[in-house]
DRENLUMPA-647598 format. One record per residue: x, y, z of N, C-alpha, C in turn. Coordinates in steps of 0.1 Angstrom, whole numbers, padded with zeros to 4 digits, always signed. Example, Ala and Ser with C-alpha at 12.3 -4.5 7.8 and 13.67 -1.06 7.14 Angstrom:
# DRENLUMPA-647598
+0132-0057+0078+0123-0045+0078+0132-0033+0078/+0128-0022+0071+0137-0011+0071+0129+0000+0079/
***
This chain:
# DRENLUMPA-647598
+1815-0037-0374+1800-0035-0374+1800-0019-0376/+1812-0016-0380+1808+0002-0394+1796-0002-0405/+1794-0017-0410+1788-0018-0423+1774-0023-0419/+1774-0026-0408+1760-0026-0398+1757-0016-0398/+1760-0003-0388+1756+0015-0388+1754+0015-0399/+1761+0016-0409+1762+0026-0426+1747+0019-0427/+1746+0003-0431+1734+0002-0435+1721+0006-0429/+1723+0003-0418+1711+0013-0411+1707+0025-0409/+1720+0033-0411+1720+0046-0413+1711+0047-0430/+1717+0038-0435+1711+0041-0448+1697+0035-0453/+1693+0028-0445+1679+0023-0440+1672+0033-0437/+1677+0039-0425+1675+0052-0415+1665+0063-0429/+1679+0065-0428+1676+0075-0443+1666+0077-0453/+1666+0067-0460+1659+0059-0474+1647+0062-0463/+1640+0047-0458+1624+0057-0447+1619+0072-0449/+1634+0081-0441+1629+0098-0436+1627+0106-0457/+1633+0098-0460+1636+0101-0478+1622+0096-0484/+1618+0089-0482+1605+0082-0486+1588+0091-0479/+1588+0095-0466+1576+0100-0456+1578+0113-0464/+1594+0120-0466+1591+0128-0474+1581+0131-0483/+1582+0123-0493+1575+0121-0501+1561+0120-0507/+1562+0113-0492+1541+0106-0488+1532+0117-0490/+1519+0113-0495+1507+0134-0489+1510+0122-0476/+1505+0135-0466+1499+0130-0458+1480+0133-0456/+1480+0134-0470+1459+0135-0471+1460+0119-0471/+1450+0114-0471+1442+0096-0470+1420+0107-0476/+1419+0095-0483+1404+0096-0487+1400+0080-0485/+1394+0077-0475+1387+0065-0474+1377+0062-0485/+1373+0049-0486+1359+0050-0494+1355+0037-0500/+1341+0036-0489+1338+0020-0500+1327+0019-0500/+1319+0010-0503+1305+0011-0516+1297-0005-0509/+1285+0000-0511+1280-0015-0505+1268-0015-0511/+1260-0024-0520+1245-0030-0525+1234-0033-0515/+1229-0027-0510+1217-0030-0500+1206-0034-0507/+1199-0040-0504+1183-0041-0509+1179-0036-0501/+1177-0025-0504+1160-0019-0500+1161+0000-0506/+1154+0009-0504+1151+0017-0503+1159+0026-0502/+1160+0036-0509+1172+0046-0502+1164+0055-0488/+1151+0052-0489+1142+0058-0476+1144+0051-0468/+1141+0043-0471+1151+0027-0457+1167+0032-0455/+1169+0039-0458+1185+0035-0459+1187+0047-0450/+1184+0059-0461+1184+0077-0449+1182+0076-0438/+1171+0065-0439+1162+0066-0419+1169+0060-0415/+1180+0055-0412+1193+0043-0403+1203+0058-0406/+1206+0055-0417+1223+0068-0418+1219+0078-0410/+1207+0084-0416+1202+0100-0420+1198+0103-0401/+1199+0094-0384+1194+0095-0377+1208+0094-0367/+1215+0105-0361+1224+0098-0350+1222+0088-0345/+1202+0090-0337+1202+0080-0319+1201+0068-0337/+1206+0060-0345+1207+0052-0348+1220+0046-0352/+1227+0054-0347+1240+0048-0351+1249+0038-0338/+1244+0042-0327+1251+0032-0322+1246+0013-0326/+1238+0020-0329+1230+0003-0338+1244-0001-0348/+1248+0008-0357+1248+0000-0371+1265+0006-0368/+1265+0014-0361+1277+0019-0363+1296+0009-0353/+1310+0005-0367+1318-0006-0364+1325-0002-0352/+1323+0015-0341+1331+0008-0332+1320+0010-0318/+1314+0004-0319+1306+0001-0307+1312-0013-0304/+1309-0022-0312+1316-0039-0317+1325-0035-0305/+1341-0026-0312+1349-0025-0307+1352-0023-0291/+1345-0013-0287+1343-0006-0274+1324-0001-0271/+1322-0010-0266+1304-0018-0258+1304-0009-0249/+1314+0002-0242+1311+0011-0234+1314+0023-0237/+1314+0029-0247+1314+0043-0255+1308+0043-0244/+1306+0060-0243+1291+0067-0238+1296+0079-0255/+1283+0077-0254+1277+0087-0269+1265+0101-0266/+1265+0111-0266+1254+0123-0263+1249+0125-0279/+1239+0132-0282+1239+0139-0294+1229+0153-0283/+1230+0158-0295+1217+0173-0298+1212+0171-0311/+1203+0173-0310+1192+0169-0322+1197+0164-0332/+1190+0147-0330+1199+0135-0338+1194+0136-0355/+1190+0149-0360+1186+0143-0374+1188+0160-0379/+1183+0159-0397+1196+0174-0398+1210+0185-0398/+1205+0191-0407+1218+0192-0408+1220+0207-0391/+1236+0205-0388+1237+0205-0370+1229+0196-0358/+1227+0184-0365+1231+0175-0354+1247+0169-0351/+1243+0164-0339+1258+0170-0331+1256+0156-0323/+1267+0145-0323+1274+0138-0314+1284+0137-0308/+1287+0134-0299+1300+0128-0293+1304+0115-0287/+1314+0113-0282+1316+0103-0277+1333+0104-0270/+1331+0095-0261+1341+0088-0249+1349+0077-0251/+1356+0066-0255+1357+0054-0254+1374+0058-0250/+1376+0035-0254+1389+0036-0244+1399+0041-0259/+1394+0047-0273+1404+0051-0280+1401+0072-0277/+1391+0074-0273+1394+0082-0277+1383+0093-0274/+1383+0106-0270+1368+0111-0277+1368+0119-0289/+1358+0123-0297+1354+0132-0306+1344+0133-0309/+1341+0141-0317+1324+0148-0321+1326+0146-0334/+1311+0145-0341+1307+0147-0355+1296+0158-0354/+1297+0165-0368+1280+0174-0369+1274+0172-0386/+1265+0167-0387+1260+0168-0399+1261+0186-0406/+1267+0182-0414+1264+0198-0425+1261+0197-0439/+1250+0187-0443+1245+0186-0449+1239+0173-0455/+1226+0170-0456+1218+0165-0456+1202+0166-0465/+1205+0156-0477+1196+0148-0485+1186+0136-0486/+1173+0138-0479+1171+0124-0479+1176+0110-0490/+1172+0122-0504+1172+0113-0518+1189+0111-0513/+1199+0122-0517+1209+0115-0521+1222+0115-0511/+1221+0119-0491+1233+0112-0490+1234+0126-0478/+1242+0122-0467+1243+0130-0458+1255+0134-0456/+1264+0150-0452+1278+0152-0448+1281+0160-0435/+1289+0154-0430+1297+0160-0417+1308+0159-0418/+1316+0168-0405+1326+0168-0400+1326+0161-0387/+1343+0159-0389+1346+0145-0372+1357+0155-0374/+1357+0156-0356+1372+0155-0350+1374+0145-0341/+1386+0138-0342+1390+0126-0328+1402+0133-0323/+1397+0135-0307+1408+0141-0300+1415+0150-0304/+1424+0153-0304+1434+0170-0314+1439+0167-0322/+1429+0158-0333+1432+0158-0348+1427+0166-0355/+1432+0174-0367+1427+0185-0372+1411+0177-0381/+1402+0183-0381+1389+0185-0385+1389+0171-0407/+1383+0160-0401+1380+0156-0412+1369+0161-0417/+1364+0157-0433+1353+0152-0440+1346+0137-0439/+1333+0136-0442+1322+0127-0445+1315+0131-0449/+1312+0114-0457+1297+0114-0466+1297+0104-0465/+1275+0100-0467+1273+0094-0475+1271+0095-0482/+1270+0088-0502+1258+0090-0506+1254+0078-0509/+1242+0081-0512+1232+0070-0518+1227+0072-0534/+1232+0064-0540+1223+0061-0556+1210+0049-0561/+1200+0052-0562+1192+0043-0564+1198+0033-0579/+1197+0017-0579+1199+0014-0586+1187+0005-0586/+1180+0000-0587+1170-0005-0591+1159+0000-0581/+1143-0011-0582+1136-0006-0572+1131-0012-0559/+1144-0023-0556+1150-0029-0545+1160-0030-0544/+1168-0020-0550+1186-0020-0545+1190-0007-0542/+1197-0003-0540+1202+0011-0538+1214+0005-0536/+1224+0015-0532+1247+0017-0538+1244+0028-0525/+1255+0023-0520+1254+0037-0501+1273+0035-0507/+1276+0047-0505+1295+0052-0503+1296+0064-0498/+1304+0053-0486+1310+0063-0476+1322+0060-0475/+1327+0077-0476+1335+0082-0476+1342+0091-0468/+1357+0100-0464+1363+0105-0455+1377+0107-0462/+1382+0122-0462+1391+0126-0463+1395+0138-0450/+1409+0137-0450+1416+0145-0440+1435+0143-0443/+1438+0154-0433+1451+0151-0431+1460+0146-0420/+1469+0138-0416+1479+0136-0413+1489+0146-0407/+1489+0156-0402+1500+0167-0404+1512+0162-0397/+1519+0153-0396+1530+0152-0392+1542+0146-0399/+1550+0159-0399+1563+0157-0411+1568+0144-0407/+1574+0134-0414+1574+0125-0425+1568+0111-0425/+1563+0107-0406+1554+0100-0405+1540+0100-0412/+1536+0117-0417+1524+0120-0415+1516+0104-0430/+1531+0106-0437+1523+0100-0451+1520+0085-0447/+1532+0083-0439+1531+0070-0437+1518+0061-0426/+1517+0069-0423+1500+0067-0403+1485+0072-0420/+1489+0078-0426+1481+0075-0436+1478+0068-0448/+1484+0058-0449+1481+0048-0454+1478+0040-0445/+1483+0037-0435+1476+0029-0428+1462+0034-0424/+1456+0041-0419+1454+0044-0418+1440+0045-0425/+1439+0046-0440+1430+0044-0450+1429+0021-0449/+1434+0021-0448+1438+0003-0443+1425-0004-0433/+1430+0007-0416+1423+0006-0407+1411+0010-0409/+1408+0020-0413+1392+0025-0413+1387+0022-0423/+1390+0015-0436+1384+0013-0444+1383-0006-0442/+1382-0015-0437+1378-0020-0430+1370-0017-0414/+1367-0008-0412+1359-0001-0401+1342+0000-0409/+1346+0008-0423+1344+0011-0430+1331+0001-0438/+1339-0011-0440+1332-0018-0448+1320-0029-0440/+1325-0031-0424+1318-0033-0413+1305-0023-0411/+1309-0013-0409+1296-0005-0407+1284-0004-0417/+1289-0001-0427+1285-0005-0445+1273-0021-0441/+1275-0032-0439+1268-0038-0433+1270-0045-0419/+1268-0040-0413+1255-0035-0401+1243-0028-0410/+1248-0017-0416+1234-0009-0424+1233-0017-0434/+1232-0024-0439+1225-0035-0448+1217-0049-0444/+1225-0052-0433+1221-0060-0421+1202-0052-0415/+1203-0043-0414+1195-0035-0407+1182-0032-0414/+1187-0027-0428+1176-0024-0435+1169-0032-0441/+1178-0046-0442+1172-0062-0457+1165-0065-0448/+1173-0068-0430+1163-0079-0417+1145-0066-0416/+1146-0055-0413+1135-0045-0410+1126-0047-0422/+1131-0039-0439+1126-0034-0440+1111-0020-0440/+1108-0012-0450+1103-0003-0450+1091-0003-0439/+1080-0011-0434+1076-0014-0423+1077-0013-0403/+1094-0014-0403+1093-0022-0395+1106-0012-0391/+1112-0007-0400+1119+0005-0396+1116+0016-0384/+1120+0014-0370+1109+0024-0361+1122+0035-0360/+1126+0045-0359+1131+0054-0361+1128+0064-0343/+1142+0061-0335+1134+0073-0328+1137+0093-0324/+1125+0094-0324+1129+0112-0327+1133+0118-0318/+1138+0129-0311+1138+0144-0302+1136+0142-0293/
***
């Protein structure tokens, strides 16, 4: 019995020690090549009114309530409430040729910074990179949570980028109609 207790205490001590050394900072980054122009890609990403059409979270929570102010340009803001909580994001930089940057916050977590970077590969293909950086400031377990968060969010980013590609590739330049404010 004493050996079991000492073994459990030792394992617990190792977990704490490792947790103290893990970084609580995270970076999630995924890239997708899309058959379409940067102009078409920006029409989909650069306007918050289109985000429910491709956002990976909408598939998981179709009853999510989303509101936005000024759907495009610096200062455009979106708020949401769903089964996994509340949050908001604000565009902080918009360049139709290079991408967008935004800050987002989920519930009471610290703000995270995210961006979409566009790169022209050829006349008919473009690359989109979706990146998010932040911190999970919880002693000991924050580093473990950051590792899990990177994996979970990475899958969501991959799904979102695939949805964007599907919209751009199916519609093409001539039929990409974006609602205006």
